[in-house]
TIVO-2410 file (N, C-alpha, C; in nm, 3 decimals):
# residues 110
REC num residu      c1      c2      c3 atome chaine
REC   1      M  -1.301  -2.263   4.104     N      A
REC   1      M  -1.345  -2.134   4.058    CA      A
REC   1      M  -1.234  -2.030   4.069     C      A
REC   2      G  -1.138  -2.052   4.159     N      A
REC   2      G  -1.032  -1.955   4.179    CA      A
REC   2      G  -0.925  -1.962   4.072     C      A
REC   3      E  -0.929  -2.065   3.986     N      A
REC   3      E  -0.827  -2.081   3.882    CA      A
REC   3      E  -0.873  -2.011   3.753     C      A
REC   4      Y  -0.784  -1.932   3.693     N      A
REC   4      Y  -0.815  -1.866   3.568    CA      A
REC   4      Y  -0.775  -1.958   3.453     C      A
REC   5      F  -0.860  -1.970   3.354     N      A
REC   5      F  -0.837  -2.065   3.245    CA      A
REC   5      F  -0.724  -2.020   3.153     C      A
REC   6      I  -0.689  -1.892   3.149     N      A
REC   6      I  -0.586  -1.845   3.057    CA      A
REC   6      I  -0.447  -1.894   3.098     C      A
REC   7      Y  -0.431  -1.931   3.222     N      A
REC   7      Y  -0.300  -1.976   3.270    CA      A
REC   7      Y  -0.279  -2.125   3.252     C      A
REC   8      R  -0.379  -2.195   3.202     N      A
REC   8      R  -0.362  -2.338   3.178    CA      A
REC   8      R  -0.268  -2.357   3.061     C      A
REC   9      P  -0.175  -2.452   3.071     N      A
REC   9      P  -0.076  -2.472   2.964    CA      A
REC   9      P  -0.138  -2.507   2.829     C      A
REC  10      D  -0.243  -2.585   2.826     N      A
REC  10      D  -0.302  -2.623   2.697    CA      A
REC  10      D  -0.367  -2.503   2.628     C      A
REC  11      V  -0.427  -2.413   2.704     N      A
REC  11      V  -0.487  -2.293   2.646    CA      A
REC  11      V  -0.377  -2.198   2.597     C      A
REC  12      Q  -0.270  -2.186   2.673     N      A
REC  12      Q  -0.160  -2.101   2.633    CA      A
REC  12      Q  -0.097  -2.148   2.502     C      A
REC  13      K  -0.082  -2.279   2.487     N      A
REC  13      K  -0.025  -2.333   2.363    CA      A
REC  13      K  -0.114  -2.302   2.244     C      A
REC  14      R  -0.246  -2.317   2.260     N      A
REC  14      R  -0.338  -2.288   2.150    CA      A
REC  14      R  -0.336  -2.140   2.112     C      A
REC  15      V  -0.331  -2.053   2.213     N      A
REC  15      V  -0.328  -1.910   2.186    CA      A
REC  15      V  -0.197  -1.872   2.117     C      A
REC  16      M  -0.086  -1.926   2.163     N      A
REC  16      M   0.044  -1.897   2.101    CA      A
REC  16      M   0.049  -1.951   1.958     C      A
REC  17      L  -0.005  -2.069   1.933     N      A
REC  17      L  -0.007  -2.126   1.800    CA      A
REC  17      L  -0.095  -2.041   1.707     C      A
REC  18      G  -0.211  -1.998   1.755     N      A
REC  18      G  -0.297  -1.912   1.675    CA      A
REC  18      G  -0.231  -1.778   1.644     C      A
REC  19      G  -0.165  -1.720   1.742     N      A
REC  19      G  -0.093  -1.595   1.721    CA      A
REC  19      G   0.020  -1.610   1.621     C      A
REC  20      L   0.091  -1.721   1.626     N      A
REC  20      L   0.201  -1.747   1.533    CA      A
REC  20      L   0.148  -1.761   1.390     C      A
REC  21      I   0.036  -1.830   1.375     N      A
REC  21      I  -0.023  -1.847   1.242    CA      A
REC  21      I  -0.067  -1.712   1.186     C      A
REC  22      V  -0.131  -1.629   1.266     N      A
REC  22      V  -0.175  -1.496   1.221    CA      A
REC  22      V  -0.053  -1.411   1.183     C      A
REC  23      F   0.055  -1.419   1.260     N      A
REC  23      F   0.177  -1.344   1.233    CA      A
REC  23      F   0.238  -1.386   1.099     C      A
REC  24      I   0.246  -1.516   1.074     N      A
REC  24      I   0.304  -1.567   0.950    CA      A
REC  24      I   0.219  -1.528   0.830     C      A
REC  25      V   0.087  -1.534   0.843     N      A
REC  25      V  -0.002  -1.495   0.734    CA      A
REC  25      V   0.012  -1.346   0.705     C      A
REC  26      A   0.023  -1.264   0.809     N      A
REC  26      A   0.039  -1.119   0.789    CA      A
REC  26      A   0.169  -1.087   0.717     C      A
REC  27      I   0.276  -1.155   0.752     N      A
REC  27      I   0.404  -1.135   0.682    CA      A
REC  27      I   0.392  -1.179   0.536     C      A
REC  28      G   0.324  -1.289   0.511     N      A
REC  28      G   0.304  -1.337   0.375    CA      A
REC  28      G   0.227  -1.238   0.289     C      A
REC  29      F   0.120  -1.178   0.345     N      A
REC  29      F   0.045  -1.077   0.270    CA      A
REC  29      F   0.129  -0.953   0.245     C      A
REC  30      G   0.213  -0.915   0.339     N      A
REC  30      G   0.301  -0.799   0.319    CA      A
REC  30      G   0.402  -0.823   0.208     C      A
REC  31      I   0.459  -0.941   0.204     N      A
REC  31      I   0.555  -0.976   0.098    CA      A
REC  31      I   0.484  -0.980  -0.037     C      A
REC  32      R   0.365  -1.038  -0.041     N      A
REC  32      R   0.289  -1.046  -0.166    CA      A
REC  32      R   0.257  -0.907  -0.217     C      A
REC  33      R   0.214  -0.816  -0.129     N      A
REC  33      R   0.182  -0.680  -0.171    CA      A
REC  33      R   0.304  -0.609  -0.228     C      A
REC  34      H   0.421  -0.633  -0.169     N      A
REC  34      H   0.544  -0.571  -0.218    CA      A
REC  34      H   0.575  -0.617  -0.361     C      A
REC  35      Y   0.561  -0.746  -0.386     N      A
REC  35      Y   0.589  -0.797  -0.521    CA      A
REC  35      Y   0.484  -0.754  -0.623     C      A
REC  36      V   0.360  -0.738  -0.582     N      A
REC  36      V   0.257  -0.684  -0.672    CA      A
REC  36      V   0.292  -0.541  -0.707     C      A
REC  37      Y   0.340  -0.462  -0.610     N      A
REC  37      Y   0.381  -0.324  -0.636    CA      A
REC  37      Y   0.500  -0.320  -0.732     C      A
REC  38      L   0.594  -0.411  -0.715     N      A
REC  38      L   0.709  -0.415  -0.804    CA      A
REC  38      L   0.669  -0.452  -0.947     C      A
REC  39      A   0.562  -0.528  -0.963     N      A
REC  39      A   0.519  -0.572  -1.096    CA      A
REC  39      A   0.446  -0.462  -1.174     C      A
REC  40      Y   0.407  -0.354  -1.105     N      A
REC  40      Y   0.341  -0.245  -1.175    CA      A
REC  40      Y   0.432  -0.186  -1.281     C      A
REC  41      N   0.375  -0.155  -1.397     N      A
REC  41      N   0.448  -0.090  -1.504    CA      A
REC  41      N   0.348   0.003  -1.573     C      A
REC  42      F   0.361   0.134  -1.549     N      A
REC  42      F   0.269   0.227  -1.610    CA      A
REC  42      F   0.340   0.354  -1.653     C      A
REC  43      N   0.282   0.420  -1.753     N      A
REC  43      N   0.335   0.544  -1.805    CA      A
REC  43      N   0.218   0.617  -1.870     C      A
REC  44      G   0.174   0.725  -1.811     N      A
REC  44      G   0.064   0.801  -1.869    CA      A
REC  44      G   0.007   0.903  -1.773     C      A
REC  45      R  -0.101   0.964  -1.816     N      A
REC  45      R  -0.169   1.065  -1.735    CA      A
REC  45      R  -0.268   0.999  -1.640     C      A
REC  46      V  -0.281   1.058  -1.523     N      A
REC  46      V  -0.375   1.009  -1.423    CA      A
REC  46      V  -0.515   1.049  -1.467     C      A
REC  47      D  -0.598   0.949  -1.500     N      A
REC  47      D  -0.736   0.976  -1.541    CA      A
REC  47      D  -0.821   1.016  -1.421     C      A
REC  48      S  -0.806   0.943  -1.312     N      A
REC  48      S  -0.877   0.977  -1.189    CA      A
REC  48      S  -0.800   0.921  -1.071     C      A
REC  49      I  -0.831   0.973  -0.955     N      A
REC  49      I  -0.763   0.931  -0.833    CA      A
REC  49      I  -0.865   0.930  -0.719     C      A
REC  50      R  -0.854   0.829  -0.635     N      A
REC  50      R  -0.935   0.824  -0.513    CA      A
REC  50      R  -0.849   0.765  -0.403     C      A
REC  51      Y  -0.895   0.778  -0.282     N      A
REC  51      Y  -0.817   0.733  -0.168    CA      A
REC  51      Y  -0.893   0.628  -0.089     C      A
REC  52      D  -0.823   0.523  -0.051     N      A
REC  52      D  -0.881   0.417   0.029    CA      A
REC  52      D  -0.909   0.472   0.169     C      A
REC  53      S  -1.031   0.456   0.216     N      A
REC  53      S  -1.067   0.512   0.346    CA      A
REC  53      S  -1.003   0.436   0.462     C      A
REC  54      D  -0.971   0.309   0.442     N      A
REC  54      D  -0.913   0.230   0.551    CA      A
REC  54      D  -0.765   0.260   0.570     C      A
REC  55      K  -0.688   0.249   0.465     N      A
REC  55      K  -0.543   0.261   0.474    CA      A
REC  55      K  -0.490   0.397   0.430     C      A
REC  56      G  -0.568   0.471   0.355     N      A
REC  56      G  -0.523   0.600   0.305    CA      A
REC  56      G  -0.438   0.588   0.179     C      A
REC  57      D  -0.436   0.471   0.117     N      A
REC  57      D  -0.357   0.452  -0.005    CA      A
REC  57      D  -0.423   0.523  -0.123     C      A
REC  58      A  -0.340   0.574  -0.213     N      A
REC  58      A  -0.390   0.638  -0.334    CA      A
REC  58      A  -0.419   0.530  -0.438     C      A
REC  59      I  -0.538   0.535  -0.495     N      A
REC  59      I  -0.577   0.444  -0.602    CA      A
REC  59      I  -0.591   0.528  -0.727     C      A
REC  60      I  -0.499   0.508  -0.823     N      A
REC  60      I  -0.499   0.589  -0.944    CA      A
REC  60      I  -0.543   0.504  -1.062     C      A
REC  61      I  -0.602   0.570  -1.160     N      A
REC  61      I  -0.642   0.502  -1.283    CA      A
REC  61      I  -0.568   0.568  -1.398     C      A
REC  62      I  -0.488   0.486  -1.470     N      A
REC  62      I  -0.411   0.531  -1.585    CA      A
REC  62      I  -0.446   0.438  -1.701     C      A
REC  63      N  -0.492   0.496  -1.810     N      A
REC  63      N  -0.530   0.419  -1.930    CA      A
REC  63      N  -0.627   0.306  -1.897     C      A
REC  64      R  -0.728   0.338  -1.818     N      A
REC  64      R  -0.834   0.246  -1.777    CA      A
REC  64      R  -0.786   0.128  -1.693     C      A
REC  65      K  -0.668   0.137  -1.633     N      A
REC  65      K  -0.619   0.034  -1.541    CA      A
REC  65      K  -0.598   0.097  -1.404     C      A
REC  66      E  -0.629   0.020  -1.300     N      A
REC  66      E  -0.624   0.071  -1.164    CA      A
REC  66      E  -0.496   0.024  -1.096     C      A
REC  67      Y  -0.429   0.116  -1.027     N      A
REC  67      Y  -0.306   0.087  -0.953    CA      A
REC  67      Y  -0.319   0.143  -0.813     C      A
REC  68      I  -0.269   0.067  -0.715     N      A
REC  68      I  -0.274   0.111  -0.576    CA      A
REC  68      I  -0.133   0.150  -0.534     C      A
REC  69      L  -0.116   0.276  -0.497     N      A
REC  69      L   0.012   0.325  -0.448    CA      A
REC  69      L   0.007   0.331  -0.296     C      A
REC  70      D   0.122   0.314  -0.232     N      A
REC  70      D   0.123   0.316  -0.087    CA      A
REC  70      D   0.098   0.456  -0.034     C      A
REC  71      D   0.085   0.466   0.099     N      A
REC  71      D   0.045   0.593   0.160    CA      A
REC  71      D   0.150   0.703   0.147     C      A
REC  72      A   0.273   0.672   0.112     N      A
REC  72      A   0.374   0.775   0.093    CA      A
REC  72      A   0.339   0.864  -0.026     C      A
REC  73      W   0.264   0.812  -0.123     N      A
REC  73      W   0.224   0.891  -0.239    CA      A
REC  73      W   0.087   0.954  -0.221     C      A
REC  74      S   0.019   0.925  -0.114     N      A
REC  74      S  -0.116   0.977  -0.097    CA      A
REC  74      S  -0.119   1.123  -0.053     C      A
REC  75      Y  -0.039   1.157   0.043     N      A
REC  75      Y  -0.041   1.291   0.099    CA      A
REC  75      Y   0.100   1.342   0.118     C      A
REC  76      S   0.117   1.473   0.109     N      A
REC  76      S   0.246   1.533   0.136    CA      A
REC  76      S   0.260   1.555   0.286     C      A
REC  77      L   0.369   1.613   0.329     N      A
REC  77      L   0.395   1.632   0.472    CA      A
REC  77      L   0.291   1.721   0.539     C      A
REC  78      N   0.237   1.819   0.467     N      A
REC  78      N   0.138   1.908   0.527    CA      A
REC  78      N  -0.005   1.864   0.496     C      A
REC  79      N  -0.024   1.736   0.467     N      A
REC  79      N  -0.156   1.673   0.446    CA      A
REC  79      N  -0.232   1.730   0.328     C      A
REC  80      K  -0.164   1.779   0.225     N      A
REC  80      K  -0.231   1.819   0.102    CA      A
REC  80      K  -0.220   1.703   0.003     C      A
REC  81      I  -0.315   1.694  -0.087     N      A
REC  81      I  -0.314   1.584  -0.184    CA      A
REC  81      I  -0.189   1.595  -0.270     C      A
REC  82      F  -0.120   1.485  -0.286     N      A
REC  82      F   0.009   1.482  -0.354    CA      A
REC  82      F  -0.006   1.459  -0.503     C      A
REC  83      I  -0.092   1.367  -0.544     N      A
REC  83      I  -0.114   1.337  -0.686    CA      A
REC  83      I  -0.247   1.398  -0.726     C      A
REC  84      N  -0.248   1.465  -0.840     N      A
REC  84      N  -0.371   1.528  -0.890    CA      A
REC  84      N  -0.410   1.469  -1.024     C      A
REC  85      K  -0.536   1.482  -1.058     N      A
REC  85      K  -0.585   1.437  -1.188    CA      A
REC  85      K  -0.515   1.518  -1.296     C      A
REC  86      G  -0.468   1.451  -1.401     N      A
REC  86      G  -0.399   1.518  -1.512    CA      A
REC  86      G  -0.248   1.515  -1.500     C      A
REC  87      D  -0.196   1.478  -1.383     N      A
REC  87      D  -0.051   1.464  -1.369    CA      A
REC  87      D  -0.004   1.342  -1.446     C      A
REC  88      S   0.118   1.347  -1.497     N      A
REC  88      S   0.177   1.230  -1.563    CA      A
REC  88      S   0.257   1.153  -1.460     C      A
REC  89      I   0.251   1.022  -1.469     N      A
REC  89      I   0.320   0.939  -1.371    CA      A
REC  89      I   0.383   0.821  -1.444     C      A
REC  90      I   0.506   0.787  -1.408     N      A
REC  90      I   0.582   0.681  -1.474    CA      A
REC  90      I   0.639   0.588  -1.368     C      A
REC  91      K   0.621   0.457  -1.386     N      A
REC  91      K   0.683   0.356  -1.301    CA      A
REC  91      K   0.720   0.238  -1.388     C      A
REC  92      F   0.844   0.195  -1.378     N      A
REC  92      F   0.891   0.080  -1.454    CA      A
REC  92      F   0.885  -0.046  -1.369     C      A
REC  93      K   0.869  -0.160  -1.434     N      A
REC  93      K   0.861  -0.288  -1.366    CA      A
REC  93      K   0.990  -0.315  -1.290     C      A
REC  94      D   0.978  -0.377  -1.173     N      A
REC  94      D   1.088  -0.413  -1.084    CA      A
REC  94      D   1.164  -0.293  -1.031     C      A
REC  95      S   1.099  -0.179  -1.026     N      A
REC  95      S   1.159  -0.058  -0.970    CA      A
REC  95      S   1.064  -0.001  -0.865     C      A
REC  96      T   1.120   0.055  -0.760     N      A
REC  96      T   1.036   0.119  -0.659    CA      A
REC  96      T   1.024   0.268  -0.682     C      A
REC  97      K   1.098   0.322  -0.778     N      A
REC  97      K   1.093   0.465  -0.806    CA      A
REC  97      K   0.976   0.499  -0.897     C      A
REC  98      V   0.906   0.604  -0.860     N      A
REC  98      V   0.794   0.655  -0.938    CA      A
REC  98      V   0.826   0.799  -0.973     C      A
REC  99      K   0.811   0.833  -1.099     N      A
REC  99      K   0.837   0.969  -1.146    CA      A
REC  99      K   0.702   1.037  -1.169     C      A
REC 100      L   0.682   1.148  -1.102     N      A
REC 100      L   0.558   1.224  -1.112    CA      A
REC 100      L   0.588   1.357  -1.178     C      A
REC 101      I   0.517   1.388  -1.286     N      A
REC 101      I   0.534   1.514  -1.358    CA      A
REC 101      I   0.402   1.591  -1.348     C      A
REC 102      R   0.409   1.707  -1.285     N      A
REC 102      R   0.290   1.790  -1.268    CA      A
REC 102      R   0.243   1.848  -1.400     C      A
REC 103      K   0.122   1.902  -1.400     N      A
REC 103      K   0.067   1.965  -1.521    CA      A
REC 103      K   0.153   2.080  -1.568     C      A
REC 104      N   0.215   2.151  -1.474     N      A
REC 104      N   0.297   2.266  -1.511    CA      A
REC 104      N   0.441   2.229  -1.544     C      A
REC 105      G   0.474   2.100  -1.549     N      A
REC 105      G   0.606   2.055  -1.592    CA      A
REC 105      G   0.706   2.028  -1.483     C      A
REC 106      I   0.670   2.051  -1.357     N      A
REC 106      I   0.762   2.023  -1.247    CA      A
REC 106      I   0.771   1.872  -1.226     C      A
REC 107      T   0.894   1.820  -1.220     N      A
REC 107      T   0.916   1.677  -1.204    CA      A
REC 107      T   0.947   1.645  -1.059     C      A
REC 108      I   0.878   1.545  -1.006     N      A
REC 108      I   0.898   1.498  -0.870    CA      A
REC 108      I   0.934   1.351  -0.878     C      A
REC 109      I   1.048   1.312  -0.820     N      A
REC 109      I   1.090   1.172  -0.823    CA      A
REC 109      I   1.096   1.121  -0.680     C      A
REC 110      Q   1.043   1.002  -0.658     N      A
REC 110      Q   1.052   0.941  -0.526    CA      A
REC 110      Q   1.104   0.801  -0.543     C      A
***
């Protein structure tokens, strides 16, 4: 009864193996998400925008297609909404740069 089961070598190996598998899967999902973001190609006005409650990512709809932008585009430094409905937004395939043009003509490039 005085022995703790977590210190047994067989349990430690199983826990380490499970942790390694979870780590590899998480890296795989991160890489996949990056390539999906690179494959985006859009040019048009933002029809609507909403924010994911879990991650805070901006989900924009342009020409009836939905695109998920990372949290850098969701909010500005002072926590105000960065992308608004009616703004024009351009992203080319295999590029990480997104060009945002406000309704009043101000261009923002990231």
